[in-house]
C-alpha positions, 0 to 999 in steps of 0.5 A: 088090857083084857076085860077081866082086868077092867073090873079091878081097874074100875074098882081102883078108880072108884076107891081113888075117888072115894079116897079123895072124898074121905080125905077131904072130909077128914081134913075139914073135920081136923080144921074145924076141930083146931079152929074151935078151942071148945070142941066137944069131947063126948067120949068117955073111956067107958063105954064110949072108947071101949065100944068104938074099939069093939066096933073097930075089932069087929070091922078088922076081923071082917077084913081078915075073913075077906082075906080068907074068902079071896084065898079060898076062891084063889084055890077054887074052893067055892064052898069055903069062899062062900063061908068066908064071905058070909062071915065077912057080911056078918062082921059088917052087919055087926059093925053097923048094928054096933054103930047104930047103937052108939048113935042112939046112945049119943042122941038119947043119952048125950043129946048130941044130934046133927042139929045141936052142934057143929061136932054133931053135924060133922060126926054124924055126917062123917060116920054116917057116910062111912056106915053107908059105905059099909052097907053098900059093901054088904049089898055088894058082898051079898050079890058076890056071895050068891054069884060065887055059890052059883058058879058065876063069879071068878076069883078076880071078882072076889078079889075086887070085892076084897079091894072095896072091903079093905078100903072101907076098913082102911077109912075107919082106921083114920076115922077111929083115932081122929074122931074118937080117940081125939075126943076123949073126955079128960 
């Protein structure tokens, strides 16, 4: 295998290990939810679920801009690749900002914290780990953007960054319905 293919293989191995971590946490969340008939349902349709839906749309839009960055880099259009990478970073930063606003609301208005309930512990742990992955992705994409702008990174490097970003988005596609939609106040 050539050294360039090792980057992609390394990313796939990292994603696989991270997939096992998130899968385990989601199974634990599900088991706890099923074992506790009084599991809280803190999210009303508005603003809770609508807000989480906006967060989801923002994250999915950032995945689309990442696709466009990979495409531009594949066509050796570094300027456009940088623009799409910056748009991806903006979307990821908006997701984190929206998520932190949601956390503040849950803590200050609803009184839900990691120490007040099992739900709070699991919710903040799971969504916090996901948010940490988004933040790490933003750092990774910022370094990638600078390198692309300076001509130091290849199309494979951008594609490898895209693998990570799409993985983070995919994890959210499991967190959103399981944690949010299943916890709607009826």
